[in-house]
N, C-alpha and C positions, 0 to 999 in steps of 0.2 A: 528171457529176452532173445535167446538164440533158437527158439522153436516156434514154428507156426502152430495153429490150432490142430492141424492133422497130426503133427508130431506129438503134441501134448496128449491127444486122444489115444494115439498108439502107445505112448508110454504108460498111460493110466491102465490100458487094457493088458499090457504085458507084465506089469508088476503085480504079483499075487496079492500084496497087501492093499492094493487100490482097485483091483479088477472088478469088484462088486459094486463100486460106486456108480450110481446112475449119472450119465453125462448127457446134457441137453445143450445143443448148439444154438446160439443166437447170432446171426450173421447178416451182413449187407449183401452177401452173394445170392444171386438168383440162378446161378449156374447149376444145372441138374447134375453135372458130374461131381460137383462138391457134395451135394446131398448123397449121391450114390457112394462116394468115397467114405463119407461119415458113417453110412450104414454098414459098409464092409468093415470099418474099424470098430464097430460096436456101439455107435451112438444110440441113445435111447429116444431122442427126439431132435428135430431140426426146425428152427423157426427163423423167418426172414424179417429183417428190419426194413423200413421203419415200422414201428408198432405204436398203437394208441394205448391209452389206459385200459380200454375195454379189451384190446388184444392181449395186453399183459395179464389181465385178470383171467382170460381164457387160457393162456399159456400156463399160468400157475395152477389153475384147476386141472388142466390136462396132466401136468407133471405129478400133482398129488394123486390123481386118479391112477396113473400108471404105477406110482409108488405103492399104492394100496393093493393093487392086483399082483404086484411083484412079490409081496410078502405073503 
């Protein structure tokens, strides 16, 4: 409760035991600086709400595809 999403992402990336976990951001923000900051912090994907059921399906497929190529 004391961290925003950026701080959580940074914490995940700096802790060795968590650093290999893929992180995908789903946010209300359309601010390009937020997307850029997430990339710098090591985000694997960035998706903007609102989303439809079809969008959610596409996002899940994208995450699974990225996970397949990462291994």
